[in-house]
KELORO-797545 format. One line per field, with one value per residue (C-alpha): y, x, z; residue in three letters. Coordinates in nm, 2 decimals. Layout:
north <- Y;...
east <- X;...
up <- Z;...
code <- ALA;...
REM end
This chain:
north <- 2.27;2.51;2.51;2.51;2.17;2.04;1.77;1.90;1.55;1.47;1.64;1.57;1.34;1.13;1.10;1.02;0.74;0.60;0.59;0.45;0.16;0.09;0.07;-0.16;0.09;0.26;0.59;0.77;0.92;1.29;1.48;1.77;1.89;1.77;1.90;1.80;1.85;1.70;1.39;1.38;1.38;1.55;1.28;1.02;0.84;0.73;0.68;0.85;1.17;1.14;1.34;1.33;1.38;1.44;1.40;1.45;1.28;1.14;0.81;0.84;1.19;1.07;1.19;1.32;1.08;1.19;0.98;1.04;0.89;0.87;0.89;0.78;0.88;0.85;1.06;1.38;1.41;1.29;1.06;0.90;0.85;0.67;0.46;0.37;0.26;0.05;-0.14;-0.17;0.00;0.10;-0.23;-0.41;-0.20;-0.23;-0.60;-0.62;-0.43;-0.58;-0.94;-1.05;-0.87;-0.97;-1.33;-1.29;-1.14;-1.43;-1.67;-1.48;-1.43;-1.24;-1.45;-1.31;-0.97;-0.71;-0.62;-0.30;-0.01;-0.08;-0.03;0.13;0.03;0.32;0.44;0.54;0.26;0.45;0.56;0.39;0.50;0.39;0.42;0.70;0.51;0.84;0.84;0.49;0.60;0.52;0.76;0.77;0.75;0.99;0.81;0.98;0.83;0.49;0.20;0.09;-0.28;-0.30;-0.13;-0.35;-0.66;-0.55;-0.49;-0.81;-1.02;-0.86;-0.91;-1.28;-1.33;-1.15;-1.37;-1.69;-1.61;-1.53;-1.87;-2.03;-1.83;-1.93;-2.30;-2.29;-2.08;-2.05;-1.81;-1.55;-1.41;-1.36;-0.98;-0.97;-1.20;-0.90;-0.62;-0.32;-0.51;-0.62;-0.59;-0.31;-0.11;-0.19;0.14;0.35;0.14;0.15;0.52;0.55;0.34;0.56;0.87;0.74;0.57;0.88;1.10;0.85;0.82;1.20;1.23;0.92;1.06;1.36;1.17;1.10;0.74;0.61;0.69;0.32;0.26;0.49;0.24;-0.04;0.14;0.24;-0.13;-0.22;0.05;-0.08;-0.41;-0.31;-0.35;-0.69;-0.80;-0.67;-0.85;-1.17;-1.14;-1.08;-1.39;-1.67;-1.99;-2.26;-2.46;-2.21;-2.07;-1.73;-1.47;-1.14;-0.88;-0.52;-0.21;0.00;-0.06;0.19;0.10;-0.24;-0.17;-0.20;0.10;0.11;-0.19;-0.03;-0.21;-0.55;-0.86;-1.24;-1.33;-1.46;-1.34;-1.24;-0.95;-0.81;-0.87;-0.70;-0.41;-0.37;-0.44;-0.23;0.08;0.11;0.01;0.22;0.13;-0.03;-0.25;-0.36;-0.44;-0.58;-0.74;-0.87;-1.24;-1.20;-1.03;-1.31;-1.57;-1.38;-1.36;-1.73;-1.82;-1.61;-1.74;-2.10;-2.03;-1.87;-2.15;-2.40;-2.20;-2.23;-2.61;-2.62;-2.78;-2.53;-2.65;-2.58;-2.32;-2.40;-2.14;-2.28;-2.24;-1.89;-1.79;-1.95;-1.74;-1.42;-1.49;-1.56;-1.22;-1.01;-0.81;-0.70;-0.56;-0.38;-0.22;-0.13;0.04;0.23;0.36;0.38;0.48;0.84;0.79;0.69;0.95;1.24;1.57;1.74;2.06;1.89;1.75;2.05;2.05;1.70;1.71;1.41;1.42;1.26;1.02;0.95;1.03;1.17;1.54;1.61;1.82;1.51;1.44;1.78;1.76;1.40;1.52;1.75;1.48;1.23;1.49;1.46;1.38;1.09;0.93;0.99;0.82;0.52;0.48;0.51;0.19;0.00;0.02;-0.14;-0.39;-0.52;-0.50;-0.75;-0.97;-0.97;-0.79;-0.47
east <- 2.43;2.29;1.92;1.71;1.75;1.40;1.56;1.88;1.99;2.03;2.37;2.71;2.83;2.51;2.52;2.90;2.84;2.56;2.77;3.07;2.86;2.71;3.06;3.21;3.33;3.58;3.72;3.79;3.44;3.40;3.07;3.07;2.72;2.37;2.01;1.71;1.35;1.02;0.90;0.57;0.27;-0.05;-0.29;-0.02;-0.13;0.21;0.27;0.61;0.79;0.95;1.25;1.42;1.80;2.03;2.39;2.70;3.02;3.35;3.53;3.91;3.88;3.77;3.48;3.17;2.88;2.52;2.28;1.92;1.77;1.43;1.46;1.17;1.16;0.91;0.59;0.55;0.17;0.02;-0.24;0.01;0.26;0.01;-0.14;0.21;0.32;0.01;0.04;0.43;0.44;0.80;0.92;0.72;0.87;1.23;1.19;1.04;1.32;1.61;1.49;1.19;1.26;1.62;1.51;1.24;1.48;1.73;1.44;1.33;1.66;1.70;1.43;1.14;1.12;1.28;1.00;1.12;1.37;1.72;1.74;2.06;2.19;2.13;2.32;1.98;1.76;1.43;1.51;1.48;1.70;1.58;1.67;1.48;1.28;1.20;1.56;1.52;1.23;0.94;0.67;0.35;0.03;-0.25;-0.43;-0.76;-0.75;-0.66;-0.54;-0.66;-0.66;-0.30;-0.17;-0.37;-0.23;0.13;0.05;-0.16;0.12;0.37;0.13;0.10;0.48;0.51;0.25;0.40;0.74;0.59;0.43;0.77;0.95;0.70;0.72;1.10;1.10;0.77;0.91;1.02;0.67;0.61;0.65;0.35;0.11;-0.12;-0.25;-0.45;-0.77;-0.67;-0.82;-0.56;-0.69;-1.06;-1.16;-0.97;-1.08;-1.45;-1.44;-1.28;-1.56;-1.82;-1.66;-1.62;-1.96;-2.13;-1.96;-2.06;-2.42;-2.44;-2.36;-2.55;-2.86;-2.83;-2.73;-3.02;-3.12;-2.91;-3.15;-3.23;-2.87;-2.89;-3.04;-2.84;-2.51;-2.61;-2.67;-2.34;-2.15;-2.28;-2.10;-1.82;-1.53;-1.64;-1.67;-1.33;-1.16;-1.33;-1.27;-0.89;-0.85;-0.73;-0.92;-0.72;-0.52;-0.57;-0.28;-0.15;0.07;0.23;-0.03;0.04;-0.19;0.00;0.11;0.31;0.34;0.52;0.75;0.63;0.73;0.54;0.51;0.40;0.07;0.19;0.04;0.05;-0.30;-0.53;-0.43;-0.79;-0.74;-0.46;-0.65;-0.97;-0.77;-0.59;-0.89;-1.15;-0.94;-0.70;-0.89;-1.10;-1.46;-1.49;-1.19;-1.33;-1.67;-1.58;-1.24;-1.24;-1.25;-0.96;-0.74;-0.81;-0.73;-0.40;-0.32;-0.36;-0.17;0.13;0.11;0.12;0.40;0.61;0.55;0.66;0.97;1.06;1.01;0.67;0.35;0.18;-0.16;-0.08;-0.35;-0.63;-0.83;-1.15;-1.00;-0.89;-1.23;-1.39;-1.16;-1.24;-1.61;-1.57;-1.40;-1.64;-1.76;-1.40;-1.41;-1.74;-1.63;-1.29;-1.46;-1.69;-1.42;-1.09;-1.13;-1.11;-0.75;-0.67;-0.86;-0.88;-0.88;-0.54;-0.73;-0.92;-0.61;-0.55;-0.91;-0.89;-0.86;-0.67;-0.77;-0.60;-0.89;-1.18;-1.46;-1.78;-1.80;-1.44;-1.35;-1.28;-1.65;-1.71;-1.40;-1.49;-1.83;-1.65;-1.41;-1.69;-1.88;-1.61;-1.74;-1.49;-1.62;-1.98;-1.93;-1.77;-2.04;-2.32;-2.18;-2.02;-2.32;-2.57;-2.29;-2.27;-2.65;-2.68;-2.43;-2.67;-2.42;-2.62
up <- 0.10;-0.16;-0.06;0.26;0.43;0.53;0.75;0.93;1.02;0.65;0.62;0.46;0.74;0.72;0.34;0.34;0.59;0.38;0.07;0.26;0.40;0.05;-0.10;0.15;0.41;0.18;0.30;-0.02;-0.08;-0.09;-0.10;-0.35;-0.29;-0.20;-0.21;0.00;-0.11;0.00;-0.18;-0.01;-0.25;-0.14;-0.05;-0.07;0.24;0.36;0.73;0.70;0.59;0.25;0.13;-0.21;-0.18;-0.47;-0.38;-0.60;-0.48;-0.60;-0.52;-0.51;-0.65;-0.99;-1.20;-1.00;-0.96;-0.90;-0.70;-0.61;-0.30;-0.13;0.25;0.46;0.83;1.11;1.08;1.28;1.28;1.62;1.47;1.22;1.50;1.72;1.43;1.30;1.65;1.71;1.38;1.40;1.06;1.05;1.19;0.92;0.65;0.76;0.80;0.45;0.29;0.49;0.52;0.31;-0.02;-0.05;0.01;-0.25;-0.50;-0.45;-0.52;-0.82;-0.99;-1.32;-1.49;-1.28;-1.13;-0.91;-0.66;-0.51;-0.52;-0.39;-0.01;0.13;0.47;0.71;1.02;1.18;1.29;1.23;0.87;0.53;0.24;-0.10;-0.46;-0.63;-0.89;-1.08;-1.19;-1.34;-1.56;-1.32;-1.25;-1.04;-1.25;-1.19;-0.90;-0.97;-1.32;-1.19;-1.40;-1.75;-1.85;-1.98;-1.67;-1.45;-1.62;-1.55;-1.18;-1.13;-1.27;-1.03;-0.74;-0.84;-0.84;-0.51;-0.36;-0.50;-0.36;-0.02;-0.02;-0.10;0.16;0.43;0.33;0.36;0.68;0.86;1.12;0.86;0.84;1.22;1.20;0.96;1.16;1.23;1.03;1.16;1.22;1.57;1.92;1.99;1.69;1.72;1.88;1.62;1.33;1.44;1.48;1.14;0.99;1.16;1.02;0.66;0.64;0.78;0.52;0.24;0.36;0.38;0.01;-0.11;0.05;-0.19;-0.50;-0.74;-0.76;-0.47;-0.18;-0.13;-0.01;0.29;0.53;0.38;0.43;0.78;0.87;0.71;0.91;1.24;1.19;0.95;1.20;1.32;0.95;0.86;1.16;1.06;0.69;0.73;0.94;0.71;0.76;0.94;0.69;0.40;0.20;0.30;0.14;0.23;0.16;0.10;0.05;-0.19;-0.54;-0.74;-1.11;-1.11;-0.82;-0.47;-0.26;0.06;0.30;0.62;0.64;0.52;0.68;0.63;0.52;0.24;-0.11;-0.16;0.08;-0.14;-0.46;-0.34;-0.21;-0.55;-0.77;-0.60;-0.53;-0.82;-1.14;-1.37;-1.34;-1.69;-1.61;-1.28;-1.40;-1.75;-1.71;-1.35;-1.45;-1.70;-1.43;-1.18;-1.45;-1.53;-1.17;-1.12;-1.43;-1.31;-0.96;-1.08;-1.32;-1.05;-0.81;-1.08;-1.14;-0.78;-0.78;-0.64;-0.77;-1.01;-0.88;-0.52;-0.53;-0.78;-0.97;-0.81;-0.46;-0.54;-0.66;-0.35;-0.13;-0.32;-0.27;0.10;0.15;-0.07;0.23;0.29;-0.07;-0.01;0.31;0.17;-0.13;0.10;0.34;0.16;-0.20;-0.10;0.01;-0.35;-0.55;-0.31;-0.50;-0.42;-0.36;-0.07;0.11;0.32;0.43;0.58;0.96;1.11;1.47;1.77;1.75;1.52;1.76;1.62;1.62;1.53;1.23;1.02;0.97;0.80;0.59;0.47;0.36;0.12;0.01;-0.06;-0.27;-0.53;-0.88;-0.92;-0.60;-0.70;-1.04;-0.86;-0.60;-0.86;-1.01;-0.72;-0.48;-0.73;-0.82;-0.46;-0.43;-0.71;-0.53;-0.23;-0.01;0.03
code <- UNK;UNK;UNK;UNK;UNK;UNK;UNK;UNK;UNK;UNK;UNK;UNK;UNK;UNK;UNK;UNK;UNK;UNK;UNK;UNK;UNK;UNK;UNK;UNK;UNK;UNK;UNK;UNK;UNK;UNK;UNK;UNK;UNK;UNK;UNK;UNK;UNK;UNK;UNK;UNK;UNK;UNK;UNK;UNK;UNK;UNK;UNK;UNK;UNK;UNK;UNK;UNK;UNK;UNK;UNK;UNK;UNK;UNK;UNK;UNK;UNK;UNK;UNK;UNK;UNK;UNK;UNK;UNK;UNK;UNK;UNK;UNK;UNK;UNK;UNK;UNK;UNK;UNK;UNK;UNK;UNK;UNK;UNK;UNK;UNK;UNK;UNK;UNK;UNK;UNK;UNK;UNK;UNK;UNK;UNK;UNK;UNK;UNK;UNK;UNK;UNK;UNK;UNK;UNK;UNK;UNK;UNK;UNK;UNK;UNK;UNK;UNK;UNK;UNK;UNK;UNK;UNK;UNK;UNK;UNK;UNK;UNK;UNK;UNK;UNK;UNK;UNK;UNK;UNK;UNK;UNK;UNK;UNK;UNK;UNK;UNK;UNK;UNK;UNK;UNK;UNK;UNK;UNK;UNK;UNK;UNK;UNK;UNK;UNK;UNK;UNK;UNK;UNK;UNK;UNK;UNK;UNK;UNK;UNK;UNK;UNK;UNK;UNK;UNK;UNK;UNK;UNK;UNK;UNK;UNK;UNK;UNK;UNK;UNK;UNK;UNK;UNK;UNK;UNK;UNK;UNK;UNK;UNK;UNK;UNK;UNK;UNK;UNK;UNK;UNK;UNK;UNK;UNK;UNK;UNK;UNK;UNK;UNK;UNK;UNK;UNK;UNK;UNK;UNK;UNK;UNK;UNK;UNK;UNK;UNK;UNK;UNK;UNK;UNK;UNK;UNK;UNK;UNK;UNK;UNK;UNK;UNK;UNK;UNK;UNK;UNK;UNK;UNK;UNK;UNK;UNK;UNK;UNK;UNK;UNK;UNK;UNK;UNK;UNK;UNK;UNK;UNK;UNK;UNK;UNK;UNK;UNK;UNK;UNK;UNK;UNK;UNK;UNK;UNK;UNK;UNK;UNK;UNK;UNK;UNK;UNK;UNK;UNK;UNK;UNK;UNK;UNK;UNK;UNK;UNK;UNK;UNK;UNK;UNK;UNK;UNK;UNK;UNK;UNK;UNK;UNK;UNK;UNK;UNK;UNK;UNK;UNK;UNK;UNK;UNK;UNK;UNK;UNK;UNK;UNK;UNK;UNK;UNK;UNK;UNK;UNK;UNK;UNK;UNK;UNK;UNK;UNK;UNK;UNK;UNK;UNK;UNK;UNK;UNK;UNK;UNK;UNK;UNK;UNK;UNK;UNK;UNK;UNK;UNK;UNK;UNK;UNK;UNK;UNK;UNK;UNK;UNK;UNK;UNK;UNK;UNK;UNK;UNK;UNK;UNK;UNK;UNK;UNK;UNK;UNK;UNK;UNK;UNK;UNK;UNK;UNK;UNK;UNK;UNK;UNK;UNK;UNK;UNK;UNK;UNK;UNK;UNK;UNK;UNK;UNK;UNK;UNK;UNK;UNK;UNK;UNK;UNK;UNK;UNK;UNK;UNK;UNK;UNK;UNK;UNK;UNK;UNK;UNK;UNK;UNK;UNK;UNK;UNK;UNK;UNK;UNK;UNK
REM end
């Protein structure tokens, strides 16, 4: 080890075991050197601790090989630990990588798509070891800039394929999705979610009240905040008999990396989350219909490739579902965009308390976060947009 190890359990023996398992338990692997650095991004919003590990090794004493890995371990922050435990975040992610994604990739074959980085088998049950996508030419875009139309097309097509294959998997094995039957809008989480909504809406309203031309939204947002949790619980419940997919809250380029909040629910929930939190405003407001059309086309094509009726989900039915869940989109836009576009300079100011009760330091820190110019520009457009829809 040539540098300070930020996670002492990531050592030579651990890495040697990982490589031996990956290569069929061969015993001629030798570690030459390795380096451990943090892979956490300020404001990344992951419910885990990320390390980047570069390891150089030989097999049978031949030429040195260099491999870069991302290692995800359990969070150490009190709030993240409790939240992660209550939503089964780590179990969901491990199940996704070890069970669901391999099944999807088998269905997809070479003609479709590889959805995620390679996952290495790990000797520790509470750790995930993933291929470092950075070494394959992938990079994270500037989240504050968000996606332009061409980038959005790439991602929406990938989401459609992912959704289609989750439909096929569930039809072939209904029990395979049991781990994802609940998201974080559950009775167990109601108190935490409601307090979170109180904090975020209060911070938004505090700033909206000061922004010129938006004063009329103060009372409207206050009324929405009072029922936000009940609305989200109701909106994320798929209607009986409706089609459902594996929904996920994070998208990194056209590889899916983080599955800790995955759930089996309406595709509209995933689409709203992606569209309203990740697109540049001009794309959201001017190209929304095109993106939905492209999503449906890719979804239908993928279903057909898997031997299913391409009209299993009609465009009209999809649009109906998107309209039914529009309040989810509104509340998500009001309470979660700051996670995506938070100014890195404000991250250290955010106080994550043991709970979200009023009066904690998080309220004051969120006031500062919501005062950001990127957020103000968004809300100056999104609030009138939802008002025209009759939702505010």
